[in-house]
LOSEMAR-487474 format. One record per atom (N, C-alpha, C): x, y, z. Coordinates in steps of 0.1 Angstrom, whole numbers, plus 5000, padded with zeros to 4 digits. Atoms other than C-alpha are relative to their C-alpha. Example, Ala and Ser with C-alpha at 12.3 -4.5 7.8 and 13.67 -1.06 7.14 Angstrom:
<sites>
500949885000 512349555078 500950125000 499149895000 513749895071 499250115008 
</sites>
This chain:
<sites>
498550024996 122611118725 500850054988 499149945010 125311318706 500849894994 499150095007 127211118680 501450025003 498649994997 130811048689 500850024988 499249975012 133311198665 501549995004 498650004998 137011148661 500650145001 499449874999 139311438671 501549985003 498650004997 143011518674 500150085014 499949944987 143811588711 501450075002 498649944999 147611668708 500949944990 498950055008 150711628688 501350015008 498650004993 154211528702 501049964990 498950045009 157511508684 501249955008 498750034995 160911358690 501050014989 498949995009 164111438672 501349975007 498850024993 167611308680 500950135002 499249894996 170311538694 500950054988 499049965011 172711528664 499350074989 500549925011 172011798638 501150004990 499150015011 173711748605 499750124990 500149895009 174212068585 500749974987 499550025013 175312108549 501549994999 498550015001 179012138557 500549875004 499650144997 179011768568 500549934987 499550055013 179511688531 501250074995 498749945005 182911748516 499750084988 500249925012 183412008489 500149914987 500050095011 184311728465 498749944997 501450065002 180911558470 499050104995 500949905004 179011878468 500250064986 499749955013 180811988437 499449904989 500650095009 179711668420 498550024999 501449975000 176111738430 499750124992 500249875006 176412098418 500149984985 499950025015 177511978383 498849934995 501250075004 174611738381 498850095001 501149914998 172312008394 500050104988 499949915011 173612248367 499549944987 500550065012 172811998340 498549995000 501450004998 169311968354 499450144997 500549865002 168912348353 500150034985 499949985014 170112358317 498949934992 501150075006 167512098308 498750075002 501249934996 164812298326 499950134992 499949875008 165912628309 499649974985 500350035014 165712458275 498549974998 501450045000 162312308282 499150125001 500849884998 160912638294 500150094988 499849915012 162312828264 499349944988 500650065011 161012578239 498450005001 501450004998 157512578254 499449874998 500850135003 154812318248 499949925013 500150074987 154912218285 498550005005 501349994994 151812128304 500150105012 500049904989 150712358332 500749945012 499350064989 152012108358 501550014998 498650005003 155412078341 500650145001 499549864999 155712458339 500150045015 500049974986 154912488376 501249935007 498950084994 157412218386 501350064996 498749955004 160212348365 500350145005 499949864994 159612708377 500449995015 499850024986 159612588413 501549955002 498650064999 162912388408 501050114998 499049905004 164612688393 500350105012 499849914988 164212878427 501349955006 498850064993 167012638439 501249984990 499050025010 169212678408 501450015005 498749994995 172212778428 500349925013 500050074987 171612538457 500049854997 500050145003 172812178452 499349925011 500750074989 171012088485 498550024998 501549985003 167612208470 499250055012 500749944989 166612408500 500249945014 499750074988 167712158527 501150075008 499049934992 169712328555 500549915012 499550084989 169812078584 499049885001 500750124998 168611728593 500449945013 499750074987 168411518625 500549864998 499450135002 170511198628 500049925013 500150084988 169810918653 501449945003 498850074994 172510778675 500049854995 499950135004 173810438664 499349905009 500650094990 172410288696 498450014999 501549985000 168810418688 499449914989 500850075009 166110218671 498750094998 501249935003 162910348655 499050005012 501050014989 160810218684 500450095012 499649904990 162910438708 499450144997 500549875004 161910748689 498550005001 501550015000 158310638686 499550025014 500449994986 158110588724 500150145005 499849874994 159510928732 499050104993 500949915007 157311108706 498649985007 501350034994 154210938721 500050055015 499949954986 155311028757 499850155000 500249855001 155511398746 498650034996 501449975004 152111378729 499049975011 500850044989 150511208759 500050115011 499849884990 151911488782 499250124995 500749895005 150511748759 498549995001 501450025000 147111588759 499449985014 500450034986 147011518797 499449865001 500550145001 146411148789 501149915005 499050104995 148110858807 500049884990 499850125009 149510558787 499049895003 500950104996 147210328807 498650024994 501349965006 144210508791 499949964985 500050025015 145210418755 499349864997 500750125005 142910168737 500749944988 499350055012 145010148706 501350084997 498849935004 148510228693 500349954985 499750035014 149110238655 501350074996 498749955003 152710268644 500449984985 499450015013 154210338610 501450045000 498649965001 157910338603 500649954987 499350045012 160210328574 501049885003 499050094996 162610108593 499749935013 500450064987 161109868619 501249935007 498950074993 163309718646 500249864995 500050145005 162409368633 499049994989 501050025011 160609248602 498849925004 501150094996 158508978619 499150065011 500849954988 157309168650 499750154998 500449865002 155509498652 500750095011 499549914991 157109798668 499050045010 501149954991 153709878683 500049935013 499950084987 154109598709 501150055009 498949954992 157509718719 499750145007 500449864995 156110078723 499049985011 501050024989 153109948743 500749975013 499350054988 155409778768 500850125006 499149894995 157810078771 499150115006 500949894995 154910318776 499349965013 500850054988 153310098803 498550004997 501450015004 150110078783 499449865003 500650134997 147609798790 500349894990 499750115008 148209458777 498749974991 501250025008 144609468763 499950114989 499949895010 145609778742 500249944986 499850055014 145109708704 501250064994 498849945006 148509748687 500149944986 499950045014 149209738650 501050084993 499149925009 151909838625 499250024987 500649965013 150610018594 501150044990 499149965010 152210108562 499650144995 500449875005 151610408539 501150104997 498849915003 155110578538 499650145002 500349864998 154510948532 498650035004 501449984997 150810898535 499549935013 500450084989 150910718568 499050075010 500849934990 149310988590 498550004996 501450005004 146011018570 499449864999 500650135000 145610648565 499849955014 500250034986 146210598602 498850075006 501149924995 143710868610 498749944996 501250075004 141110688589 499749885008 500250124992 141610368609 499650045014 500349954986 141510568642 498650055000 501449955001 138210728631 499149885002 500850124999 136710378628 499949955014 500050054986 137810278663 499350095010 500649904991 136710598680 498550014998 501449975003 133410658662 499149875002 500850124997 132310288666 500049975015 499950014985 133110338704 500749875004 499150114996 135510048704 501250055008 498949944993 138110288718 499650145004 500249864995 138110608738 501250094997 498849935003 141710708734 501049914992 498950075007 144510608710 501150094996 498949925005 147710718695 500549954987 499450045013 149110708659 501350074999 498649955000 152810758654 500749964987 499350025013 155010788623 501550025003 498649974997 158810748625 500849974987 499150025011 161710758600 501449995005 498650014997 165210638605 500849954988 499450035013 166810658571 501550005000 498649975001 170310758580 500949884999 499150115002 171810408583 500049944986 500250055014 170710338547 500450104989 499649895009 172010658531 501549994997 498650005004 175210668511 500550154999 499549864998 177210988519 500250074986 499849945013 178111048482 498850024992 501349995007 174511018471 499350125004 500849884997 172511338469 498949975010 501250044992 169611158486 500450005015 499650014986 171711138518 499850145007 500249874994 171011508524 498550045001 501449975001 167211488520 499149945010 500950064990 166011298551 500550035014 499749994986 165811338588 499549875007 500550104991 165511078616 499150075010 500949944990 162611148640 498649935000 501450064999 159011058650 499050115004 501149914996 155711238654 498849915004 501150084994 152811108675 498850105002 501249934999 149211218675 499049935009 501050064991 146811148704 498650024994 501349995006 143311068691 499049975011 501150034991 140111078711 498650044994 501349975005 136411158708 499650155003 500549864998 134511488705 498550004996 501449995003 130811588704 499850084987 500049925012 131711818675 500849934989 499350075012 132811698640 501150094996 498949925003 136311828635 500949944989 499550075013 137511568609 498950004991 501249975008 135211698583 499949904988 500050105011 136211458555 501349944998 498850065004 138711218542 499749924987 500250085012 139211058508 501449944996 498850075002 141810818494 500149954985 499750045014 143410698461 501149905000 498950115001 145410388451 500149974985 499750045014 147110308418 501449954999 498750065001 149910058416 500549974987 499650035014 150310068379 501450064996 498849935003 153310308379 501249935006 498950064993 155510128404 500650105010 499549924990 157810288429 501150104995 499049905004 159910608425 501249995010 499050024990 161810578458 499949875007 499950134994 162910258474 501049985010 499050044990 164710108503 500349854997 499750145003 166509788492 501249994992 498850025009 169009678465 499550034986 500449955013 168809848432 500049884990 500150115010 167609608404 499949865005 500150144994 167209318428 498850015010 501050014989 164609198454 500850045013 499349954988 165309348488 500749905008 499350104992 166309018503 501149934993 498850065006 169008928478 501350065005 498749954996 172708978483 500250144996 499749865003 173809338484 499850095012 500249904990 173809648505 498750074999 501349935000 170409778515 500250155001 499949864999 170110148508 498950074993 501049935006 167810418497 500450034985 499749975014 167710458459 498850054992 501149945008 165610638433 499949934987 500250065013 164110468403 499750114990 500249885008 164610738377 499049984989 501050035011 162310558352 498550035005 501449984994 159310628376 499850145005 500249864995 159611008380 498650044997 501449965003 156111018365 499249995013 500750014988 155010928400 499950135007 500049864994 155911278412 499050084993 501049935007 153811428384 498649955003 501350054997 151011198392 499550055014 500449944987 151111318428 499550145000 500549865002 150711678417 498650004994 501350015007 147811588394 498949965010 501050044990 146111418423 499650115010 500249894990 146411728445 498750074997 501249935003 143711908426 498749915001 501150095000 141411608422 499649965014 500450054987 141611488458 499750115010 500349894991 141611828475 498550044997 501449965003 138411918456 499049905004 500950104996 136911588464 499750015015 500149984986 137611628501 499250125004 500849884997 136211978501 498549984997 501450035003 133111858484 499349925010 500550094989 132611588510 499750085013 500149914988 133111848537 499050114999 500849885003 130812098520 500750135004 499149884998 133612358522 500550054987 499549935012 134612608496 501550035001 498649984999 138212668487 500450135007 499749874993 138113028499 499750005015 500250024985 137112898534 501249935006 498950074995 140312698538 501050115005 499049904994 142712888562 501449954999 498650064999 145712648561 500149884991 499750125008 147212398536 501249935006 498950094995 149212108551 500349914989 499650095012 150911958520 501349945002 498850084998 153511688519 501250084995 498749935004 157111828517 501149904999 498950095003 159111528505 501150064992 499149935009 160811768481 499750155004 500249864996 161412138489 498950084994 500949925008 159212278462 498649934999 501250085002 156412008464 498850075006 501249944993 154112188489 499550124991 500449885008 154112508468 499349964987 500650045013 153312328435 498649945003 501350074997 150512108450 499050105005 500949904995 149012408468 499550084989 500449925012 148912608436 499149934991 500850085009 147612328415 498649975006 501250034994 144912258440 499150135001 500849875000 143812628438 499850065014 500149954986 144512708475 501250105003 498949914999 147112978469 499850105012 500349894990 145313218494 500149945014 499950064986 145612968523 501450015005 498750004994 148412988548 500749874999 499250135000 151212728548 501250025009 498850004991 154312638568 500949904995 499050105006 157512478554 500949965011 499050064990 159412248577 501249944993 498950065007 161712118549 501450065002 498649944998 164612368553 500649965013 499450034987 165012288590 499949865004 500250144996 164111918590 500149904988 500150085012 164111788554 498749915001 501250095000 161711488552 500149895010 500150124991 160611248579 498949914995 500950105006 158311058555 498650015005 501450004996 155010968571 499650115011 500249904989 155411228599 499950144995 499949865006 155611528575 498850085003 501249924998 152011638577 499750045014 500249954986 151511628615 501150095005 498949914996 154911788619 499750144995 500449875006 153812078596 498950065009 501149954992 150612118616 500550045014 499449984986 152512098650 500850135000 499149885000 155212358640 499350124996 500749885003 152712588624 499250055012 500849964988 150612588656 501050075010 499049954990 153812648677 500450144995 499549875005 154812938654 498850114999 501149915000 151313098657 499450024986 500549995013 150613048620 498649944999 501350084999 147812788626 499350045012 500849964989 145012918648 498949915003 501250084996 142212758667 498850044991 501149995009 139212698645 500350024985 499650005014 141212728613 499549874993 500350115008 140112498585 501249964992 498850055006 142912278572 499749914989 500050105011 143212108539 501349935000 498850085000 145611818540 500149924987 499850095012 147111638510 501449945000 498750075001 149811378507 499949884992 499850125008 150811128481 501149925005 498950084996 153110838486 500449904989 499650105010 155110588466 499049885001 501050115000 152910308455 499149984987 500349874994 151010518444 498849995009 501249974992 148610598473 500050145004 500149864996 147310938483 498850025008 501249974992 144911088507 499850155002 500249864998 143311428513 498950015011 501049994989 141311548544 499850155002 500349874995 139611858557 499849995015 500150004986 140111928594 499650145006 500249884993 138812188618 500950005012 499050014989 141612268642 499550065013 500649964987 140612288678 501050025011 499049984989 143912318697 500650145000 
</sites>
């Protein structure tokens, strides 16, 4: 009897109707960003001129300089949810689109794994709300997961266990982000996120198409990006918003360092050479991040696809969105070998090698 293997059967997306372009921010706000951006460029120019930088620092600074004249750092538009929408609404619609693409009915789902930056409620899982709205069985296993930017690959690892142990035949993993209610218009970070959701239908296959996965965890650095109250616990008095902990920018450098280590580990586990990889799906939480991680991992010859200019970041859904849009654009082909890499605040990170069959 052939061993059952986990496989991706389809991807579906949902984005709100409102599109926010760069002209939504006033000239006064953008001018402040531009002055701060110019100071950063001066610092980078000085550092590059003086030398003594590590290879990673040189790559990062050189990549940032591409956007020297752009205070939006490559972002052109982002999607914004209606005030009446909740993250579970977006998750439901993304799953419905994915199920349609897979030719699978909601009643056939054995599990639903949901990750969101902003759940409808803190005590109850969005997954149960989604299960009811889809009309999935009450015996369907539902669970909220975490993982932030690394949600997709951690969910895929859990789904693999359910499928390959034959506890489930079909399931869906979904990642959503609804950051807009927590962004301050005057803050540069308000231009760097989209609201939306991406869903991936998971099933079984007689061929092995998820060739390897590996993971990394290191909580010693702390968080670079946060949703809460700066310098307080998230439940204390104050306005909850997205903020950056500037003292932990080393987490970004750590993520780049991990790209080489983890990509090479996943390739070794899959018994695949770098020159065999056709496509690199790298996290795009920052406009230049995919380029730098791909280069540092030694996969410069692989194809890639950047969703950041047209969508900015949707956190945990970035990787499946890149794969989906690259397939739609004809960049990603059937039987291509994909190297995936994504780090997340925490720090956690994952890498995988996939054989694409859609």
